[in-house]
C-alpha positions in Angstrom: 50.5 44.7 1.4 53.8 46.2 -0.2 57.3 43.8 0.1 58.9 45.7 3.2 55.4 45.3 5.3 55.4 41.5 4.3 59.1 41.0 5.2 58.3 42.7 8.3 55.0 40.7 9.1 56.7 37.8 8.6 59.3 38.4 11.2 57.0 39.0 13.7 55.4 35.8 13.2 58.6 34.4 13.0 59.8 35.7 16.2 57.0 34.6 17.8 56.2 31.2 17.0 60.1 31.1 18.8 59.0 32.2 21.9 59.1 29.5 24.7 55.8 28.7 25.5 56.1 30.4 29.0 56.9 33.7 27.8 53.7 33.2 25.4 51.6 32.0 28.6 53.0 35.4 30.4 52.1 37.6 27.7 49.3 36.3 27.5 48.5 37.1 31.7 50.0 40.6 31.3 48.2 41.4 28.2 45.1 44.1 28.6 41.9 43.3 29.3 40.4 39.8 30.0 37.8 37.9 28.1 36.0 35.5 31.1 33.0 34.5 30.1 29.9 36.1 32.3 26.4 34.6 33.4 23.9 35.3 35.9 22.3 32.7 38.6 18.3 33.0 38.7 18.4 34.6 42.4 17.6 38.3 41.8 14.5 37.1 40.4 13.6 35.0 43.7 15.4 37.3 46.7 12.4 36.7 49.0 9.1 34.8 49.3 7.2 37.9 48.6 9.6 38.9 46.0 10.1 35.9 44.0 8.9 36.2 40.5 9.6 32.8 39.3 11.6 30.5 37.1 10.3 32.0 34.3 10.7 35.4 34.4 14.2 34.9 35.8 14.8 33.1 32.4 13.1 36.0 30.6 15.1 38.5 32.5 18.6 36.9 32.3 18.1 36.8 28.8 17.0 40.6 28.7 19.7 41.9 31.1 22.4 40.7 28.1 23.4 37.2 29.2 23.9 33.8 27.5 24.5 31.8 30.4 22.2 31.0 33.7 22.8 29.1 37.0 20.2 27.3 38.7 20.7 28.6 42.3 17.3 28.9 43.8 14.2 26.3 43.5 11.1 26.4 44.8 8.0 24.1 45.3 7.1 24.4 42.0 10.6 23.9 40.5 12.7 21.7 42.6 15.3 22.4 39.7 18.0 19.1 40.0 17.2 18.4 43.4 16.5 14.4 44.1 13.2 15.3 44.2 12.8 16.6 40.0 11.2 14.0 37.8 12.4 12.9 34.2 8.9 14.6 33.0 9.7 17.9 35.1 13.4 18.0 33.9 12.8 17.6 30.1 10.5 20.5 30.8 12.6 22.7 32.1 15.4 21.8 29.6 13.1 23.3 27.4 12.2 26.5 28.9 16.0 27.0 29.2 16.5 26.4 25.7 13.7 28.1 24.1 15.2 31.2 25.5 18.5 30.6 23.7 20.0 30.5 27.1 22.8 27.4 28.4 23.2 26.1 32.0 26.5 26.1 33.6 25.9 25.8 36.9 23.7 23.7 39.3 23.4 23.9 43.2 24.3 20.4 45.1 22.5 20.5 48.0 23.4 18.8 51.3 20.8 17.1 53.7 22.9 17.1 57.1 19.9 14.8 58.6 20.7 12.1 57.0 23.3 9.2 57.1 26.2 9.6 54.8 25.0 6.8 52.6 21.5 8.5 52.4 23.0 11.5 51.4 25.8 9.8 48.6 22.5 8.6 47.1 21.0 12.0 47.1 23.5 13.7 45.8 24.3 11.2 43.1 20.5 11.8 41.9 21.5 15.6 41.7 24.4 15.1 39.8 22.5 13.0 37.2 20.1 15.8 37.1 22.5 18.2 36.7 24.0 17.0 34.0 21.2 16.1 31.8 20.6 19.7 31.8 24.1 20.3 30.6 25.3 21.5 33.4 29.5 21.3 33.6 29.7 22.9 37.3 27.9 21.8 40.6 28.0 23.9 43.2 28.4 22.7 47.2 28.3 25.8 49.9 30.2 23.3 52.8 28.2 22.9 56.0 27.5 25.6 59.2 28.0 23.1 62.1 31.2 21.5 63.2 29.4 18.6 64.1 28.9 17.9 60.2 32.3 18.9 58.8 33.1 15.1 59.2 30.2 13.9 57.3 30.6 16.7 54.7 33.8 15.7 54.1 33.1 12.0 53.5 30.2 12.7 51.1 32.3 15.0 48.8 34.9 12.5 49.0 32.6 9.7 47.1 30.7 12.0 45.0 33.1 14.4 43.4 34.4 10.7 41.9 30.9 9.9 40.9 30.7 12.9 39.4 33.7 13.3 37.3 32.7 10.1 35.7 29.6 12.1 34.8 31.6 15.0 33.5 30.5 17.2 36.0 32.8 19.5 38.4 31.9 19.7 41.7 33.3 23.3 43.1 32.7 24.8 46.5 31.6 28.5 47.3 32.8 30.2 50.6 29.8 30.3 52.8 30.5 30.5 56.7 31.1 27.5 59.0 33.4 24.6 56.8 33.8 26.7 53.8 34.5 30.3 55.7 37.3 31.6 54.7 40.9 30.5 53.1 41.9 28.5 56.3 38.7 26.4 56.6 38.6 25.9 52.6 41.9 24.6 52.4 41.3 22.4 55.2 38.1 21.3 53.5 40.1 20.7 50.2 42.5 18.6 52.3 39.6 16.0 53.8 37.7 16.0 50.9 41.0 15.0 49.2 39.7 14.7 45.6 40.9 16.0 42.1 37.4 17.0 41.3 36.6 19.3 44.0 37.8 22.7 43.4 36.7 26.3 44.6 34.2 28.7 43.2 35.5 31.9 45.0 32.9 34.8 46.1 34.7 37.7 47.5 31.1 39.2 49.0 30.7 36.1 51.1 34.0 36.5 52.4 32.8 39.8 54.0 29.6 38.7 54.9 30.4 35.6 56.8 34.5 36.8 58.2 34.7 40.3 57.8 38.3 39.3 56.3 39.7 41.1 53.1 38.7 38.9 50.3 42.2 39.5 48.3 44.2 38.0 51.3 41.9 35.2 51.5 41.7 34.4 48.3 45.7 34.5 47.7 46.4 31.0 49.7 43.7 29.2 47.6 43.8 31.3 44.0 45.1 28.2 41.9 42.1 25.9 43.1 39.8 28.5 42.0 37.5 27.9 38.6 34.9 30.0 38.9 33.5 33.3 40.7 29.8 34.2 42.3 30.0 37.7 42.0 28.2 40.0 44.7 29.3 43.1 46.8 29.1 43.0 50.3 29.2 46.5 53.1 29.9 44.9 56.1 30.4 41.7 57.8 26.6 40.3 58.5 25.6 43.5 56.4 24.0 43.7 52.8 24.7 41.7 49.5 22.1 43.4 47.5 24.0 45.7 46.1 25.3 47.2 42.8 28.9 46.2 42.1 31.2 49.3 43.1 29.1 50.4 46.0 30.3 48.1 48.5 33.9 46.7 50.0 34.9 44.0 47.6 37.5 45.4 45.6 36.9 43.5 42.3 39.7 45.5 40.4 42.1 43.7 43.1 40.3 40.5 43.1 40.2 39.8 39.8 43.8 40.8 38.9 44.7 37.9 42.1 42.9 36.2 39.6 44.1 37.0 36.1 47.6 36.7 37.5 47.2 33.1 38.5 45.6 32.2 34.8 42.0 32.0 35.8 39.5 31.5 32.8 36.1 32.1 34.2 33.5 31.7 34.4 31.9 34.3 36.5 28.5 34.0 37.5 26.2 37.3 38.7 24.7 36.3 42.1 23.1 39.7 43.5 21.7 42.8 42.4 20.7 45.6 44.2 17.3 45.5 45.8 13.9 45.4 43.3 10.8 45.9 43.7 9.3 44.4 40.1 11.1 41.6 37.6 11.6 44.4 35.2 13.8 46.5 38.0 15.5 43.0 38.8 16.3 42.5 35.3 17.7 46.2 34.7 20.2 45.4 38.0 21.3 42.5 36.6 21.8 44.4 33.3 23.8 46.7 35.4 25.9 44.3 37.0 27.0 42.6 33.7 27.8 46.2 32.3 30.0 47.3 35.3 32.1 43.4 34.9 32.4 44.2 31.4 33.8 47.2 31.7 36.2 46.1 34.2 37.4 43.0 32.6 38.4 45.6 29.5 40.9 47.4 31.8 42.3 44.4 33.7 
């Protein structure tokens, strides 16, 4: 570097250091491209009972498809994941199965049991939270409830366990899933009733279309400041299919992610669904395609 280049570079660095923090944040939000972490749920390898290739096939597929982050969404009679039925021995084995593939768990599903009393649901949910933290999960994903007769109990349970989870280092998040978490209006009500700072949103644009037929971008705007993660799936119509290659359905991913970028979203993005697969290998390839779609889109935002 000659003297002239040195003086010019020093001036640029000096000017940047004197920029107000708000200006730096604005520049960060408007700069080209985002670098949000992308992970994958195990769902593409367990979409139907007759096409469930097992959790180990999912872990192998997630790694082969180029992911390093895994979300535990669907278990079975053999693999309880982090439900209260999981034993310490099973959890230790599961942790090793994940680590052996060089993967990291960032999310595990939290399942409500609406038929139980509020007290018993809280006890069950606390065990799920303990199990999720044992595996190293950062987020616990809840789905709301479908029937209005369970709404009040759900709000009470989530308020109590959100505090417990916070003490344990787990972030409780809500996924749009119809019912109490159908679209923006229901989600805002849910957050108000739960009333806890450790209760945020993982947005799901595909589910907004599937359950309500509403525009995901418009439904995102009132709640975007509370979004800390994203469940990625496409959808063709209300009540239609979510088993799609990204970009072939009705979700305007660019518009959705643009709103999230403007709000300062940091990720993660978790691929939930892919195009239909008839073999585990096809599920892996479809998961790869959706990862590559997101990476290309992120680079252009």
